[in-house]
N, C-alpha and C positions, 0 to 999 in steps of 0.2 A: 445397699443390697441391690443386686442386679435384677432386672425385670424377670429373667428366667427363674431366679430363686423365688420370687414372689409368686409367679404362676405355678411353679412346682409346689410351693407351700399351700397355695389355694387348692390345687388338685388333691393333695394329700388330705387336707381338711374336708373337702367335699366327699372323698372316699370314706373317711371315718364317720362322717355324719350320715352317710347312706347306710352304713353297717350298724344299724340300731338293734340288731338281734332278730328283726323280722326277716322272713324269707324274701329274697329279691327275685323279681321276675327275670326271664331271659333277656328282655329288653334292657332292664336296668343293669344286669351283669354285663351284657354286651357293651352298653354305653360306658360303663366304668372301665372295662378292659380295653375298649377301643380308645378311650381318652388317654389312658396310661400308655398304651403302645404308641399312639399317635404323638403324644408329648415327647416320648423317648426318641422316636425317629425324627420328629421335628427338631429336637435339641441337637441331634447329630448333624442333620442337614443344615440347620441354622448356624451351628458353630462353624461348619465348613465354609459357609458363605459369609460369615462375619456378623450374623444377626441372630444370636441364639434365642433371644426372647420372642422375636417374631416367629421363628421356626417352631418353638414350643407351642405358641398360641395357635398357629395355623394347623400344626400337627394334631394338637389336642382337639380342636374343633372338628377337623376332618375325621379323626378317630371316633369322636363322640357320635357323629352322624352315622358313620359306617357301622360301628358297633351296635348302635341302637336299632338300625334297620335289620342287621343280621339277627340280633337277639329277638326282635319282634317276630321275624319269620320263624324262629325256633319256637316261640310261644304259640304261634298259630299251628305249627306242625304238632306240638304236644297236645293242643286242644283237640285237633282233628283225631289224633290217635286215641285220646281219652274217650271221645264221643263214640268212636268205632268200637272200642272195647266195651263200652256200656251197652251199645246195641247188640253186640255178640253175647254179652252176659244175659240180657233180657231174652234173646232168641233161644239161648240154651235153657233158660228157666222155663220158657213156654214149651219147648220140646220135651222136657222132663214131665211137665204137667200133662201134656197130651199122651205121652207114653203111659203114665199112670192111669189116665182115663181109659185108654185102649185096653190095658190089662184088666181093669175093672169090668169093662164091657165083655171081654172074653170070659171072665169068671162068671158073670151073670148069665151069659148065654150057655155056658157049660152046665150051670145049675138048673136052668130052665129045661135043658134037654134031658136031664136025668129024671 
């Protein structure tokens, strides 16, 4: 069995192990996708240069790092957006509370004037 087949088999097994039914983070998804894409491109380039196994290994490692970095940034963006949405929700809730209090004060003032 060639080294490329061994590395490809390992990548498939790692992917299947990561898919245990739990939700994957953006970093994990990026790392998996980057590894697969990098291994594929590395196989093509490695085959063209006569060393498919090394191409797959280098491509997979590069894809792993690049995909992990991009996925991590995606996670950070999602977290910032979720925090912003939570702040907006709390502000909206506070605004509704203040409007209710204002209406109550207006009713009390109207009753006192009568």
